[in-house]
C-alpha positions in Angstrom: 150.3 90.8 108.5 149.8 94.0 110.6 149.2 92.1 113.9 152.5 90.2 113.5 154.3 93.4 112.6 152.7 95.1 115.7 153.9 92.3 117.9 157.4 92.6 116.6 157.4 96.3 117.0 156.2 96.0 120.6 159.0 93.6 121.4 161.5 96.0 120.0 160.0 98.9 122.0 160.4 96.9 125.2 164.1 96.3 124.4 167.1 98.4 125.6 168.4 99.7 122.3 167.3 103.3 121.7 168.4 103.0 118.0 166.1 100.0 117.6 163.2 101.8 119.2 163.7 104.8 116.9 163.9 102.5 113.9 160.6 100.7 114.7 158.9 104.0 115.4 160.0 105.2 111.9 158.6 101.9 110.5 155.3 102.5 112.2 155.2 106.0 110.7 155.9 104.6 107.2 153.1 102.0 107.6 150.7 104.6 108.8 151.5 106.8 105.8 151.4 104.0 103.3 148.2 102.2 104.6 146.0 104.7 106.5 143.8 103.0 109.0 145.8 99.7 109.0 147.0 100.1 112.6 143.5 100.6 114.0 143.2 97.2 115.7 146.7 97.5 117.2 146.3 101.0 118.7 146.0 99.9 122.4 149.1 97.7 122.1 151.2 100.2 120.3 150.3 103.2 122.5 151.0 101.2 125.6 154.4 100.2 124.2 155.2 103.8 123.2 154.2 105.0 126.6 156.5 102.5 128.3 159.4 103.3 125.9 159.1 107.1 126.5 158.9 106.6 130.3 162.3 104.9 130.1 165.1 107.2 131.4 167.2 106.2 128.4 164.7 107.7 125.9 166.5 110.3 123.8 165.0 113.5 122.6 165.0 112.1 119.0 163.1 109.0 120.1 160.5 111.3 121.8 160.3 113.4 118.7 159.8 110.4 116.5 157.2 108.8 118.8 155.2 112.0 119.0 155.3 112.5 115.2 154.1 108.9 114.8 151.3 109.3 117.2 150.2 112.5 115.4 150.3 110.8 112.1 148.4 107.8 113.4 145.7 110.1 114.7 145.5 112.0 111.4 145.4 108.8 109.3 142.9 106.8 111.2 139.2 107.2 112.0 138.6 109.1 115.2 137.0 106.1 116.9 140.2 104.0 116.4 142.1 106.0 119.0 139.2 107.2 121.4 140.1 104.4 123.8 143.7 105.6 123.9 143.1 109.3 124.8 143.8 108.7 128.5 147.2 107.3 127.6 148.1 109.9 124.9 147.2 113.0 126.8 149.8 112.5 129.6 152.4 111.8 127.0 151.7 115.0 125.2 151.5 116.9 128.4 154.9 115.6 129.7 156.6 116.1 126.3 155.2 119.7 126.0 157.1 120.5 129.1 160.4 119.3 127.7 163.4 121.7 127.2 164.0 121.0 123.5 161.8 123.2 121.4 161.3 120.5 118.7 159.9 118.0 121.2 157.7 120.7 122.7 156.5 121.7 119.2 155.7 118.2 118.2 153.9 117.6 121.5 151.7 120.6 120.8 151.0 119.3 117.3 150.0 116.0 118.8 147.6 117.7 121.2 146.1 119.5 118.3 145.6 116.3 116.4 144.1 114.7 119.5 141.6 117.6 119.8 140.5 116.9 116.2 140.2 113.2 117.0 138.1 113.8 120.0 135.9 116.4 118.2 136.2 116.2 114.4 135.8 119.5 112.6 133.6 118.2 109.8 129.9 118.1 110.7 128.5 114.6 111.2 124.9 114.0 110.1 122.8 111.4 111.8 122.8 109.2 108.7 126.7 109.4 108.5 127.0 108.6 112.2 124.7 105.6 111.8 126.6 104.4 108.8 129.9 104.7 110.6 128.6 102.7 113.6 127.4 99.9 111.3 
């Protein structure tokens, strides 16, 4: 059911209504919290849609804040390898939002960058046996 949900979310994120965009981002955050790891296969599609929605000049500060919070939650609730392919898309979003005027967006962007750093380089040591098991 997650792929069909992701497709519906992407369609809403491409729409014009900022309220709808905020609502689907909140839905994504709820799915991420309720079922950690469930959005792993949909990461490329979701990140691309969020990137496009945030690039829209109609994007409000609240939408930016919600999108950044979702991306951070997704990074924290998924295996690091699930979002490795999206780093090149997420870093510019974090960088652009960190330069925003509203302190809440700036703060959430910095929290996203922190989560991204942990995703790229997890803090817990990985043994050779654990790495082999994760790749299997």
